[in-house]
mmCIF file of the N, C-alpha and C atoms, coordinates in Angstrom:
data_MODEL
# 
_entry.id   MODEL 
# 
loop_
_atom_site.group_PDB 
_atom_site.id 
_atom_site.type_symbol 
_atom_site.label_atom_id 
_atom_site.label_alt_id 
_atom_site.label_comp_id 
_atom_site.label_asym_id 
_atom_site.label_entity_id 
_atom_site.label_seq_id 
_atom_site.pdbx_PDB_ins_code 
_atom_site.Cartn_x 
_atom_site.Cartn_y 
_atom_site.Cartn_z 
_atom_site.occupancy 
_atom_site.B_iso_or_equiv 
_atom_site.pdbx_formal_charge 
_atom_site.auth_seq_id 
_atom_site.auth_comp_id 
_atom_site.auth_asym_id 
_atom_site.auth_atom_id 
_atom_site.pdbx_PDB_model_num 
ATOM 1   N N  . MET A 1 1  ? 0.568   -0.857 0.110  1.00 0.00 ? 1  MET A N  1 
ATOM 2   C CA . MET A 1 1  ? 0.187   -0.274 -0.110 1.00 0.00 ? 1  MET A CA 1 
ATOM 3   C C  . MET A 1 1  ? 0.766   1.363  0.043  1.00 0.00 ? 1  MET A C  1 
ATOM 4   N N  . GLU A 1 2  ? 0.852   1.901  -1.220 1.00 0.00 ? 2  GLU A N  1 
ATOM 5   C CA . GLU A 1 2  ? 1.575   3.367  -0.866 1.00 0.00 ? 2  GLU A CA 1 
ATOM 6   C C  . GLU A 1 2  ? 0.717   4.424  0.082  1.00 0.00 ? 2  GLU A C  1 
ATOM 7   N N  . VAL A 1 3  ? 1.582   4.813  1.098  1.00 0.00 ? 3  VAL A N  1 
ATOM 8   C CA . VAL A 1 3  ? 1.449   5.752  2.027  1.00 0.00 ? 3  VAL A CA 1 
ATOM 9   C C  . VAL A 1 3  ? 0.777   7.079  1.055  1.00 0.00 ? 3  VAL A C  1 
ATOM 10  N N  . THR A 1 4  ? 0.401   8.396  1.064  1.00 0.00 ? 4  THR A N  1 
ATOM 11  C CA . THR A 1 4  ? -0.460  9.622  0.784  1.00 0.00 ? 4  THR A CA 1 
ATOM 12  C C  . THR A 1 4  ? -0.544  10.287 2.067  1.00 0.00 ? 4  THR A C  1 
ATOM 13  N N  . ALA A 1 5  ? -0.244  11.471 1.749  1.00 0.00 ? 5  ALA A N  1 
ATOM 14  C CA . ALA A 1 5  ? -0.569  12.628 2.772  1.00 0.00 ? 5  ALA A CA 1 
ATOM 15  C C  . ALA A 1 5  ? -1.692  12.535 3.503  1.00 0.00 ? 5  ALA A C  1 
ATOM 16  N N  . ALA A 1 6  ? -2.802  12.420 2.455  1.00 0.00 ? 6  ALA A N  1 
ATOM 17  C CA . ALA A 1 6  ? -4.064  12.067 2.840  1.00 0.00 ? 6  ALA A CA 1 
ATOM 18  C C  . ALA A 1 6  ? -4.040  11.009 3.632  1.00 0.00 ? 6  ALA A C  1 
ATOM 19  N N  . GLN A 1 7  ? -3.621  9.949  3.702  1.00 0.00 ? 7  GLN A N  1 
ATOM 20  C CA . GLN A 1 7  ? -4.053  8.551  4.210  1.00 0.00 ? 7  GLN A CA 1 
ATOM 21  C C  . GLN A 1 7  ? -3.214  9.065  5.973  1.00 0.00 ? 7  GLN A C  1 
ATOM 22  N N  . ILE A 1 8  ? -1.834  9.882  5.524  1.00 0.00 ? 8  ILE A N  1 
ATOM 23  C CA . ILE A 1 8  ? -1.421  10.229 7.059  1.00 0.00 ? 8  ILE A CA 1 
ATOM 24  C C  . ILE A 1 8  ? -2.056  10.889 7.957  1.00 0.00 ? 8  ILE A C  1 
ATOM 25  N N  . ARG A 1 9  ? -2.932  11.987 7.288  1.00 0.00 ? 9  ARG A N  1 
ATOM 26  C CA . ARG A 1 9  ? -3.847  12.690 7.978  1.00 0.00 ? 9  ARG A CA 1 
ATOM 27  C C  . ARG A 1 9  ? -4.697  12.141 8.580  1.00 0.00 ? 9  ARG A C  1 
ATOM 28  N N  . LYS A 1 10 ? -5.283  11.409 7.555  1.00 0.00 ? 10 LYS A N  1 
ATOM 29  C CA . LYS A 1 10 ? -6.357  10.542 8.152  1.00 0.00 ? 10 LYS A CA 1 
ATOM 30  C C  . LYS A 1 10 ? -6.209  9.854  9.292  1.00 0.00 ? 10 LYS A C  1 
ATOM 31  N N  . ASP A 1 11 ? -4.859  9.074  9.274  1.00 0.00 ? 11 ASP A N  1 
ATOM 32  C CA . ASP A 1 11 ? -4.925  8.034  10.478 1.00 0.00 ? 11 ASP A CA 1 
ATOM 33  C C  . ASP A 1 11 ? -4.412  8.848  11.549 1.00 0.00 ? 11 ASP A C  1 
ATOM 34  N N  . PHE A 1 12 ? -3.342  9.787  11.673 1.00 0.00 ? 12 PHE A N  1 
ATOM 35  C CA . PHE A 1 12 ? -3.178  10.427 12.871 1.00 0.00 ? 12 PHE A CA 1 
ATOM 36  C C  . PHE A 1 12 ? -4.331  11.204 13.501 1.00 0.00 ? 12 PHE A C  1 
ATOM 37  N N  . CYS A 1 13 ? -5.093  11.671 12.653 1.00 0.00 ? 13 CYS A N  1 
ATOM 38  C CA . CYS A 1 13 ? -6.548  12.433 12.964 1.00 0.00 ? 13 CYS A CA 1 
ATOM 39  C C  . CYS A 1 13 ? -7.634  11.400 13.885 1.00 0.00 ? 13 CYS A C  1 
ATOM 40  N N  . ALA A 1 14 ? -7.410  10.260 13.443 1.00 0.00 ? 14 ALA A N  1 
ATOM 41  C CA . ALA A 1 14 ? -8.124  9.217  13.870 1.00 0.00 ? 14 ALA A CA 1 
ATOM 42  C C  . ALA A 1 14 ? -7.613  9.083  15.376 1.00 0.00 ? 14 ALA A C  1 
ATOM 43  N N  . ILE A 1 15 ? -6.371  8.928  15.410 1.00 0.00 ? 15 ILE A N  1 
ATOM 44  C CA . ILE A 1 15 ? -5.913  8.280  16.437 1.00 0.00 ? 15 ILE A CA 1 
ATOM 45  C C  . ILE A 1 15 ? -5.618  9.503  17.634 1.00 0.00 ? 15 ILE A C  1 
ATOM 46  N N  . ILE A 1 16 ? -5.774  10.570 17.230 1.00 0.00 ? 16 ILE A N  1 
ATOM 47  C CA . ILE A 1 16 ? -5.757  11.796 18.258 1.00 0.00 ? 16 ILE A CA 1 
ATOM 48  C C  . ILE A 1 16 ? -6.751  12.101 18.708 1.00 0.00 ? 16 ILE A C  1 
ATOM 49  N N  . ALA A 1 17 ? -7.804  11.811 17.907 1.00 0.00 ? 17 ALA A N  1 
ATOM 50  C CA . ALA A 1 17 ? -9.476  12.298 18.038 1.00 0.00 ? 17 ALA A CA 1 
ATOM 51  C C  . ALA A 1 17 ? -9.994  11.068 19.362 1.00 0.00 ? 17 ALA A C  1 
ATOM 52  N N  . LYS A 1 18 ? -9.455  9.530  18.946 1.00 0.00 ? 18 LYS A N  1 
ATOM 53  C CA . LYS A 1 18 ? -9.682  8.955  20.123 1.00 0.00 ? 18 LYS A CA 1 
ATOM 54  C C  . LYS A 1 18 ? -8.862  9.217  21.265 1.00 0.00 ? 18 LYS A C  1 
ATOM 55  N N  . LEU A 1 19 ? -8.069  9.622  21.081 1.00 0.00 ? 19 LEU A N  1 
ATOM 56  C CA . LEU A 1 19 ? -7.279  9.816  22.831 1.00 0.00 ? 19 LEU A CA 1 
ATOM 57  C C  . LEU A 1 19 ? -8.093  10.667 22.986 1.00 0.00 ? 19 LEU A C  1 
ATOM 58  N N  . ALA A 1 20 ? -8.298  11.889 22.612 1.00 0.00 ? 20 ALA A N  1 
ATOM 59  C CA . ALA A 1 20 ? -8.897  13.315 22.902 1.00 0.00 ? 20 ALA A CA 1 
ATOM 60  C C  . ALA A 1 20 ? -10.487 13.388 23.440 1.00 0.00 ? 20 ALA A C  1 
ATOM 61  N N  . GLY A 1 21 ? -11.093 11.989 22.793 1.00 0.00 ? 21 GLY A N  1 
ATOM 62  C CA . GLY A 1 21 ? -12.402 12.271 22.794 1.00 0.00 ? 21 GLY A CA 1 
ATOM 63  C C  . GLY A 1 21 ? -13.272 12.877 22.061 1.00 0.00 ? 21 GLY A C  1 
ATOM 64  N N  . LYS A 1 22 ? -12.568 13.361 21.044 1.00 0.00 ? 22 LYS A N  1 
ATOM 65  C CA . LYS A 1 22 ? -13.192 14.245 20.334 1.00 0.00 ? 22 LYS A CA 1 
ATOM 66  C C  . LYS A 1 22 ? -13.319 13.460 18.781 1.00 0.00 ? 22 LYS A C  1 
ATOM 67  N N  . LYS A 1 23 ? -14.278 14.055 17.495 1.00 0.00 ? 23 LYS A N  1 
ATOM 68  C CA . LYS A 1 23 ? -14.531 13.490 16.469 1.00 0.00 ? 23 LYS A CA 1 
ATOM 69  C C  . LYS A 1 23 ? -13.164 13.690 15.780 1.00 0.00 ? 23 LYS A C  1 
ATOM 70  N N  . PRO A 1 24 ? -12.633 13.085 14.609 1.00 0.00 ? 24 PRO A N  1 
ATOM 71  C CA . PRO A 1 24 ? -11.642 13.764 13.782 1.00 0.00 ? 24 PRO A CA 1 
ATOM 72  C C  . PRO A 1 24 ? -12.219 15.077 13.142 1.00 0.00 ? 24 PRO A C  1 
ATOM 73  N N  . GLY A 1 25 ? -13.213 15.618 12.480 1.00 0.00 ? 25 GLY A N  1 
ATOM 74  C CA . GLY A 1 25 ? -13.209 16.526 12.020 1.00 0.00 ? 25 GLY A CA 1 
ATOM 75  C C  . GLY A 1 25 ? -13.633 17.481 12.732 1.00 0.00 ? 25 GLY A C  1 
ATOM 76  N N  . ASP A 1 26 ? -13.479 17.562 14.405 1.00 0.00 ? 26 ASP A N  1 
ATOM 77  C CA . ASP A 1 26 ? -13.148 18.693 14.935 1.00 0.00 ? 26 ASP A CA 1 
ATOM 78  C C  . ASP A 1 26 ? -11.588 19.063 15.291 1.00 0.00 ? 26 ASP A C  1 
ATOM 79  N N  . LEU A 1 27 ? -10.643 18.437 14.848 1.00 0.00 ? 27 LEU A N  1 
ATOM 80  C CA . LEU A 1 27 ? -9.696  18.650 14.876 1.00 0.00 ? 27 LEU A CA 1 
ATOM 81  C C  . LEU A 1 27 ? -8.934  19.697 13.751 1.00 0.00 ? 27 LEU A C  1 
ATOM 82  N N  . LYS A 1 28 ? -8.015  20.627 14.255 1.00 0.00 ? 28 LYS A N  1 
ATOM 83  C CA . LYS A 1 28 ? -7.298  21.121 13.296 1.00 0.00 ? 28 LYS A CA 1 
ATOM 84  C C  . LYS A 1 28 ? -6.124  21.554 13.529 1.00 0.00 ? 28 LYS A C  1 
ATOM 85  N N  . ASP A 1 29 ? -5.826  21.105 12.152 1.00 0.00 ? 29 ASP A N  1 
ATOM 86  C CA . ASP A 1 29 ? -3.877  21.656 12.689 1.00 0.00 ? 29 ASP A CA 1 
ATOM 87  C C  . ASP A 1 29 ? -3.556  22.462 13.462 1.00 0.00 ? 29 ASP A C  1 
ATOM 88  N N  . GLY A 1 30 ? -3.988  23.337 13.979 1.00 0.00 ? 30 GLY A N  1 
ATOM 89  C CA . GLY A 1 30 ? -3.455  24.361 15.135 1.00 0.00 ? 30 GLY A CA 1 
ATOM 90  C C  . GLY A 1 30 ? -3.534  24.158 16.425 1.00 0.00 ? 30 GLY A C  1 
ATOM 91  N N  . ASN A 1 31 ? -4.387  22.476 16.764 1.00 0.00 ? 31 ASN A N  1 
ATOM 92  C CA . ASN A 1 31 ? -4.454  22.369 18.043 1.00 0.00 ? 31 ASN A CA 1 
ATOM 93  C C  . ASN A 1 31 ? -3.234  21.765 18.316 1.00 0.00 ? 31 ASN A C  1 
ATOM 94  N N  . ARG A 1 32 ? -2.954  22.612 19.693 1.00 0.00 ? 32 ARG A N  1 
ATOM 95  C CA . ARG A 1 32 ? -1.872  22.151 20.110 1.00 0.00 ? 32 ARG A CA 1 
ATOM 96  C C  . ARG A 1 32 ? -2.307  21.143 21.766 1.00 0.00 ? 32 ARG A C  1 
ATOM 97  N N  . PHE A 1 33 ? -1.268  20.376 21.299 1.00 0.00 ? 33 PHE A N  1 
ATOM 98  C CA . PHE A 1 33 ? -1.447  18.839 22.359 1.00 0.00 ? 33 PHE A CA 1 
ATOM 99  C C  . PHE A 1 33 ? -2.161  19.172 23.583 1.00 0.00 ? 33 PHE A C  1 
ATOM 100 N N  . ARG A 1 34 ? -1.034  19.817 24.385 1.00 0.00 ? 34 ARG A N  1 
ATOM 101 C CA . ARG A 1 34 ? -1.115  19.919 25.940 1.00 0.00 ? 34 ARG A CA 1 
ATOM 102 C C  . ARG A 1 34 ? -2.030  21.134 26.201 1.00 0.00 ? 34 ARG A C  1 
ATOM 103 N N  . ASP A 1 35 ? -2.255  22.255 25.024 1.00 0.00 ? 35 ASP A N  1 
ATOM 104 C CA . ASP A 1 35 ? -2.996  23.612 25.723 1.00 0.00 ? 35 ASP A CA 1 
ATOM 105 C C  . ASP A 1 35 ? -4.674  23.104 25.350 1.00 0.00 ? 35 ASP A C  1 
ATOM 106 N N  . ASP A 1 36 ? -4.912  22.661 23.901 1.00 0.00 ? 36 ASP A N  1 
ATOM 107 C CA . ASP A 1 36 ? -5.918  22.679 23.332 1.00 0.00 ? 36 ASP A CA 1 
ATOM 108 C C  . ASP A 1 36 ? -6.510  21.425 23.462 1.00 0.00 ? 36 ASP A C  1 
ATOM 109 N N  . LEU A 1 37 ? -6.016  20.373 23.508 1.00 0.00 ? 37 LEU A N  1 
ATOM 110 C CA . LEU A 1 37 ? -6.504  18.863 23.396 1.00 0.00 ? 37 LEU A CA 1 
ATOM 111 C C  . LEU A 1 37 ? -6.209  18.139 25.181 1.00 0.00 ? 37 LEU A C  1 
ATOM 112 N N  . GLY A 1 38 ? -5.493  18.588 26.215 1.00 0.00 ? 38 GLY A N  1 
ATOM 113 C CA . GLY A 1 38 ? -5.393  18.307 27.075 1.00 0.00 ? 38 GLY A CA 1 
ATOM 114 C C  . GLY A 1 38 ? -4.398  17.307 27.438 1.00 0.00 ? 38 GLY A C  1 
ATOM 115 N N  . PHE A 1 39 ? -3.443  16.878 26.092 1.00 0.00 ? 39 PHE A N  1 
ATOM 116 C CA . PHE A 1 39 ? -2.608  15.471 26.620 1.00 0.00 ? 39 PHE A CA 1 
ATOM 117 C C  . PHE A 1 39 ? -1.500  16.432 27.363 1.00 0.00 ? 39 PHE A C  1 
ATOM 118 N N  . ASP A 1 40 ? -1.178  15.031 28.204 1.00 0.00 ? 40 ASP A N  1 
ATOM 119 C CA . ASP A 1 40 ? -0.236  14.935 29.381 1.00 0.00 ? 40 ASP A CA 1 
ATOM 120 C C  . ASP A 1 40 ? 0.873   14.311 28.791 1.00 0.00 ? 40 ASP A C  1 
ATOM 121 N N  . SER A 1 41 ? 2.155   14.184 28.943 1.00 0.00 ? 41 SER A N  1 
ATOM 122 C CA . SER A 1 41 ? 2.886   13.422 28.596 1.00 0.00 ? 41 SER A CA 1 
ATOM 123 C C  . SER A 1 41 ? 2.853   11.847 27.684 1.00 0.00 ? 41 SER A C  1 
ATOM 124 N N  . LEU A 1 42 ? 2.335   11.372 29.031 1.00 0.00 ? 42 LEU A N  1 
ATOM 125 C CA . LEU A 1 42 ? 1.513   9.996  28.797 1.00 0.00 ? 42 LEU A CA 1 
ATOM 126 C C  . LEU A 1 42 ? 0.864   9.523  27.509 1.00 0.00 ? 42 LEU A C  1 
ATOM 127 N N  . LYS A 1 43 ? -0.115  10.377 27.203 1.00 0.00 ? 43 LYS A N  1 
ATOM 128 C CA . LYS A 1 43 ? -1.106  10.676 26.161 1.00 0.00 ? 43 LYS A CA 1 
ATOM 129 C C  . LYS A 1 43 ? -0.315  11.023 24.812 1.00 0.00 ? 43 LYS A C  1 
ATOM 130 N N  . SER A 1 44 ? 0.859   11.977 25.097 1.00 0.00 ? 44 SER A N  1 
ATOM 131 C CA . SER A 1 44 ? 1.362   11.960 23.593 1.00 0.00 ? 44 SER A CA 1 
ATOM 132 C C  . SER A 1 44 ? 2.025   11.065 23.470 1.00 0.00 ? 44 SER A C  1 
ATOM 133 N N  . MET A 1 45 ? 2.569   10.330 24.353 1.00 0.00 ? 45 MET A N  1 
ATOM 134 C CA . MET A 1 45 ? 3.619   9.115  23.884 1.00 0.00 ? 45 MET A CA 1 
ATOM 135 C C  . MET A 1 45 ? 3.186   8.160  23.440 1.00 0.00 ? 45 MET A C  1 
ATOM 136 N N  . GLU A 1 46 ? 1.209   7.782  24.076 1.00 0.00 ? 46 GLU A N  1 
ATOM 137 C CA . GLU A 1 46 ? 0.748   6.861  23.344 1.00 0.00 ? 46 GLU A CA 1 
ATOM 138 C C  . GLU A 1 46 ? 0.178   7.373  21.804 1.00 0.00 ? 46 GLU A C  1 
ATOM 139 N N  . ALA A 1 47 ? 0.086   8.475  21.494 1.00 0.00 ? 47 ALA A N  1 
ATOM 140 C CA . ALA A 1 47 ? -0.167  8.929  20.184 1.00 0.00 ? 47 ALA A CA 1 
ATOM 141 C C  . ALA A 1 47 ? 0.891   8.204  19.307 1.00 0.00 ? 47 ALA A C  1 
ATOM 142 N N  . ILE A 1 48 ? 2.232   8.725  19.679 1.00 0.00 ? 48 ILE A N  1 
ATOM 143 C CA . ILE A 1 48 ? 3.464   8.465  18.950 1.00 0.00 ? 48 ILE A CA 1 
ATOM 144 C C  . ILE A 1 48 ? 3.526   6.964  18.890 1.00 0.00 ? 48 ILE A C  1 
ATOM 145 N N  . SER A 1 49 ? 3.309   6.019  19.783 1.00 0.00 ? 49 SER A N  1 
ATOM 146 C CA . SER A 1 49 ? 3.600   4.800  19.810 1.00 0.00 ? 49 SER A CA 1 
ATOM 147 C C  . SER A 1 49 ? 2.333   4.361  18.688 1.00 0.00 ? 49 SER A C  1 
ATOM 148 N N  . ARG A 1 50 ? 1.138   4.677  18.517 1.00 0.00 ? 50 ARG A N  1 
ATOM 149 C CA . ARG A 1 50 ? 0.234   4.202  17.744 1.00 0.00 ? 50 ARG A CA 1 
ATOM 150 C C  . ARG A 1 50 ? 0.263   4.654  16.262 1.00 0.00 ? 50 ARG A C  1 
ATOM 151 N N  . ILE A 1 51 ? 0.972   5.802  16.146 1.00 0.00 ? 51 ILE A N  1 
ATOM 152 C CA . ILE A 1 51 ? 1.088   5.905  14.819 1.00 0.00 ? 51 ILE A CA 1 
ATOM 153 C C  . ILE A 1 51 ? 2.278   5.226  14.202 1.00 0.00 ? 51 ILE A C  1 
ATOM 154 N N  . THR A 1 52 ? 3.413   5.286  15.078 1.00 0.00 ? 52 THR A N  1 
ATOM 155 C CA . THR A 1 52 ? 4.269   4.446  14.797 1.00 0.00 ? 52 THR A CA 1 
ATOM 156 C C  . THR A 1 52 ? 4.381   2.579  14.280 1.00 0.00 ? 52 THR A C  1 
ATOM 157 N N  . GLU A 1 53 ? 2.999   2.433  15.136 1.00 0.00 ? 53 GLU A N  1 
ATOM 158 C CA . GLU A 1 53 ? 2.436   1.007  14.791 1.00 0.00 ? 53 GLU A CA 1 
ATOM 159 C C  . GLU A 1 53 ? 2.203   1.001  13.289 1.00 0.00 ? 53 GLU A C  1 
ATOM 160 N N  . VAL A 1 54 ? 1.367   2.101  12.908 1.00 0.00 ? 54 VAL A N  1 
ATOM 161 C CA . VAL A 1 54 ? 0.693   1.760  11.697 1.00 0.00 ? 54 VAL A CA 1 
ATOM 162 C C  . VAL A 1 54 ? 1.225   1.976  11.005 1.00 0.00 ? 54 VAL A C  1 
ATOM 163 N N  . TYR A 1 55 ? 2.642   2.568  10.891 1.00 0.00 ? 55 TYR A N  1 
ATOM 164 C CA . TYR A 1 55 ? 3.523   3.296  9.539  1.00 0.00 ? 55 TYR A CA 1 
ATOM 165 C C  . TYR A 1 55 ? 4.863   2.415  10.071 1.00 0.00 ? 55 TYR A C  1 
ATOM 166 N N  . ASP A 1 56 ? 5.128   1.446  10.815 1.00 0.00 ? 56 ASP A N  1 
ATOM 167 C CA . ASP A 1 56 ? 6.192   0.675  11.244 1.00 0.00 ? 56 ASP A CA 1 
ATOM 168 C C  . ASP A 1 56 ? 7.309   1.517  11.251 1.00 0.00 ? 56 ASP A C  1 
ATOM 169 N N  . PHE A 1 57 ? 8.042   2.637  11.798 1.00 0.00 ? 57 PHE A N  1 
ATOM 170 C CA . PHE A 1 57 ? 8.767   3.642  11.554 1.00 0.00 ? 57 PHE A CA 1 
ATOM 171 C C  . PHE A 1 57 ? 9.220   3.596  13.112 1.00 0.00 ? 57 PHE A C  1 
ATOM 172 N N  . VAL A 1 58 ? 10.516  4.233  13.420 1.00 0.00 ? 58 VAL A N  1 
ATOM 173 C CA . VAL A 1 58 ? 11.103  4.467  14.328 1.00 0.00 ? 58 VAL A CA 1 
ATOM 174 C C  . VAL A 1 58 ? 11.345  6.381  14.268 1.00 0.00 ? 58 VAL A C  1 
ATOM 175 N N  . PRO A 1 59 ? 10.394  6.853  15.260 1.00 0.00 ? 59 PRO A N  1 
ATOM 176 C CA . PRO A 1 59 ? 10.769  7.996  15.337 1.00 0.00 ? 59 PRO A CA 1 
ATOM 177 C C  . PRO A 1 59 ? 11.875  8.883  16.205 1.00 0.00 ? 59 PRO A C  1 
ATOM 178 N N  . ASP A 1 60 ? 12.308  9.536  15.670 1.00 0.00 ? 60 ASP A N  1 
ATOM 179 C CA . ASP A 1 60 ? 13.350  10.742 16.607 1.00 0.00 ? 60 ASP A CA 1 
ATOM 180 C C  . ASP A 1 60 ? 12.832  11.411 17.434 1.00 0.00 ? 60 ASP A C  1 
ATOM 181 N N  . LEU A 1 61 ? 12.930  10.749 18.956 1.00 0.00 ? 61 LEU A N  1 
ATOM 182 C CA . LEU A 1 61 ? 12.303  11.427 20.171 1.00 0.00 ? 61 LEU A CA 1 
ATOM 183 C C  . LEU A 1 61 ? 12.454  12.629 20.141 1.00 0.00 ? 61 LEU A C  1 
ATOM 184 N N  . ASP A 1 62 ? 13.591  12.722 19.970 1.00 0.00 ? 62 ASP A N  1 
ATOM 185 C CA . ASP A 1 62 ? 13.685  14.488 20.289 1.00 0.00 ? 62 ASP A CA 1 
ATOM 186 C C  . ASP A 1 62 ? 13.405  15.347 19.415 1.00 0.00 ? 62 ASP A C  1 
ATOM 187 N N  . GLU A 1 63 ? 13.485  14.975 18.109 1.00 0.00 ? 63 GLU A N  1 
ATOM 188 C CA . GLU A 1 63 ? 12.555  15.677 16.974 1.00 0.00 ? 63 GLU A CA 1 
ATOM 189 C C  . GLU A 1 63 ? 10.956  15.986 17.266 1.00 0.00 ? 63 GLU A C  1 
ATOM 190 N N  . ILE A 1 64 ? 10.602  14.580 17.784 1.00 0.00 ? 64 ILE A N  1 
ATOM 191 C CA . ILE A 1 64 ? 8.813   14.421 18.048 1.00 0.00 ? 64 ILE A CA 1 
ATOM 192 C C  . ILE A 1 64 ? 8.624   15.322 19.330 1.00 0.00 ? 64 ILE A C  1 
ATOM 193 N N  . MET A 1 65 ? 9.395   15.365 20.137 1.00 0.00 ? 65 MET A N  1 
ATOM 194 C CA . MET A 1 65 ? 9.020   15.678 21.487 1.00 0.00 ? 65 MET A CA 1 
ATOM 195 C C  . MET A 1 65 ? 8.800   17.563 21.424 1.00 0.00 ? 65 MET A C  1 
ATOM 196 N N  . ASP A 1 66 ? 9.624   18.371 20.197 1.00 0.00 ? 66 ASP A N  1 
ATOM 197 C CA . ASP A 1 66 ? 9.814   19.448 19.903 1.00 0.00 ? 66 ASP A CA 1 
ATOM 198 C C  . ASP A 1 66 ? 8.076   20.033 19.308 1.00 0.00 ? 66 ASP A C  1 
ATOM 199 N N  . LEU A 1 67 ? 7.643   18.987 18.806 1.00 0.00 ? 67 LEU A N  1 
ATOM 200 C CA . LEU A 1 67 ? 6.348   19.161 17.827 1.00 0.00 ? 67 LEU A CA 1 
ATOM 201 C C  . LEU A 1 67 ? 4.898   19.372 18.608 1.00 0.00 ? 67 LEU A C  1 
ATOM 202 N N  . GLN A 1 68 ? 4.407   20.726 18.533 1.00 0.00 ? 68 GLN A N  1 
ATOM 203 C CA . GLN A 1 68 ? 3.590   21.207 19.190 1.00 0.00 ? 68 GLN A CA 1 
ATOM 204 C C  . GLN A 1 68 ? 2.283   21.153 19.007 1.00 0.00 ? 68 GLN A C  1 
ATOM 205 N N  . THR A 1 69 ? 1.916   20.966 17.634 1.00 0.00 ? 69 THR A N  1 
ATOM 206 C CA . THR A 1 69 ? 0.601   20.760 17.165 1.00 0.00 ? 69 THR A CA 1 
ATOM 207 C C  . THR A 1 69 ? 0.150   19.854 16.236 1.00 0.00 ? 69 THR A C  1 
ATOM 208 N N  . ILE A 1 70 ? -1.244  19.515 15.960 1.00 0.00 ? 70 ILE A N  1 
ATOM 209 C CA . ILE A 1 70 ? -1.480  18.183 14.895 1.00 0.00 ? 70 ILE A CA 1 
ATOM 210 C C  . ILE A 1 70 ? -0.551  18.600 13.479 1.00 0.00 ? 70 ILE A C  1 
ATOM 211 N N  . GLY A 1 71 ? -0.382  20.182 12.932 1.00 0.00 ? 71 GLY A N  1 
ATOM 212 C CA . GLY A 1 71 ? -0.236  19.987 12.050 1.00 0.00 ? 71 GLY A CA 1 
ATOM 213 C C  . GLY A 1 71 ? 1.483   20.114 11.926 1.00 0.00 ? 71 GLY A C  1 
ATOM 214 N N  . ASP A 1 72 ? 2.127   20.247 12.998 1.00 0.00 ? 72 ASP A N  1 
ATOM 215 C CA . ASP A 1 72 ? 3.359   19.985 13.211 1.00 0.00 ? 72 ASP A CA 1 
ATOM 216 C C  . ASP A 1 72 ? 3.700   18.467 12.768 1.00 0.00 ? 72 ASP A C  1 
ATOM 217 N N  . VAL A 1 73 ? 3.366   17.345 13.663 1.00 0.00 ? 73 VAL A N  1 
ATOM 218 C CA . VAL A 1 73 ? 3.200   16.155 13.248 1.00 0.00 ? 73 VAL A CA 1 
ATOM 219 C C  . VAL A 1 73 ? 2.870   15.561 12.146 1.00 0.00 ? 73 VAL A C  1 
ATOM 220 N N  . ILE A 1 74 ? 1.920   16.139 11.416 1.00 0.00 ? 74 ILE A N  1 
ATOM 221 C CA . ILE A 1 74 ? 1.442   15.444 10.490 1.00 0.00 ? 74 ILE A CA 1 
ATOM 222 C C  . ILE A 1 74 ? 2.502   16.285 9.437  1.00 0.00 ? 74 ILE A C  1 
ATOM 223 N N  . HIS A 1 75 ? 3.153   17.216 9.246  1.00 0.00 ? 75 HIS A N  1 
ATOM 224 C CA . HIS A 1 75 ? 4.261   17.536 8.314  1.00 0.00 ? 75 HIS A CA 1 
ATOM 225 C C  . HIS A 1 75 ? 5.648   16.922 8.491  1.00 0.00 ? 75 HIS A C  1 
ATOM 226 N N  . TYR A 1 76 ? 5.642   16.495 9.653  1.00 0.00 ? 76 TYR A N  1 
ATOM 227 C CA . TYR A 1 76 ? 6.566   15.455 10.310 1.00 0.00 ? 76 TYR A CA 1 
ATOM 228 C C  . TYR A 1 76 ? 6.855   14.314 10.164 1.00 0.00 ? 76 TYR A C  1 
ATOM 229 N N  . LEU A 1 77 ? 5.598   13.531 9.981  1.00 0.00 ? 77 LEU A N  1 
ATOM 230 C CA . LEU A 1 77 ? 5.430   12.005 9.142  1.00 0.00 ? 77 LEU A CA 1 
ATOM 231 C C  . LEU A 1 77 ? 5.605   12.333 7.786  1.00 0.00 ? 77 LEU A C  1 
ATOM 232 N N  . GLU A 1 78 ? 4.500   13.445 7.162  1.00 0.00 ? 78 GLU A N  1 
ATOM 233 C CA . GLU A 1 78 ? 5.017   13.398 5.820  1.00 0.00 ? 78 GLU A CA 1 
ATOM 234 C C  . GLU A 1 78 ? 6.386   13.507 5.397  1.00 0.00 ? 78 GLU A C  1 
ATOM 235 N N  . LYS A 1 79 ? 6.907   14.369 5.934  1.00 0.00 ? 79 LYS A N  1 
ATOM 236 C CA . LYS A 1 79 ? 8.617   14.254 5.846  1.00 0.00 ? 79 LYS A CA 1 
ATOM 237 C C  . LYS A 1 79 ? 9.301   13.068 6.050  1.00 0.00 ? 79 LYS A C  1 
ATOM 238 N N  . LYS A 1 80 ? 8.982   12.294 7.100  1.00 0.00 ? 80 LYS A N  1 
ATOM 239 C CA . LYS A 1 80 ? 9.445   10.950 7.384  1.00 0.00 ? 80 LYS A CA 1 
ATOM 240 C C  . LYS A 1 80 ? 9.245   9.877  6.183  1.00 0.00 ? 80 LYS A C  1 
ATOM 241 N N  . LEU A 1 81 ? 7.933   9.741  6.105  1.00 0.00 ? 81 LEU A N  1 
ATOM 242 C CA . LEU A 1 81 ? 7.439   8.810  5.160  1.00 0.00 ? 81 LEU A CA 1 
ATOM 243 C C  . LEU A 1 81 ? 7.190   8.780  3.852  1.00 0.00 ? 81 LEU A C  1 
ATOM 244 N N  . LEU A 1 82 ? 6.840   9.975  3.324  1.00 0.00 ? 82 LEU A N  1 
ATOM 245 C CA . LEU A 1 82 ? 6.663   10.084 2.098  1.00 0.00 ? 82 LEU A CA 1 
ATOM 246 C C  . LEU A 1 82 ? 7.692   10.247 1.146  1.00 0.00 ? 82 LEU A C  1 
# 
């Protein structure tokens, strides 16, 4: 299966929505994990773990911990996977 930007966005938003108790359509690229979605470090690591399982890759934790918004992570994933 070829990975597309649209698929990355869909998969990541589905994971975040489930963890945040929201609908994927309610999420915006500018949503900040901690401030807007109430994620603590444990929930953030759970999100990272789930997306790395979906795409079978190991992210650089130093890089990924600097990402603050949904859009930041989507762009990071696109850069790594496409």
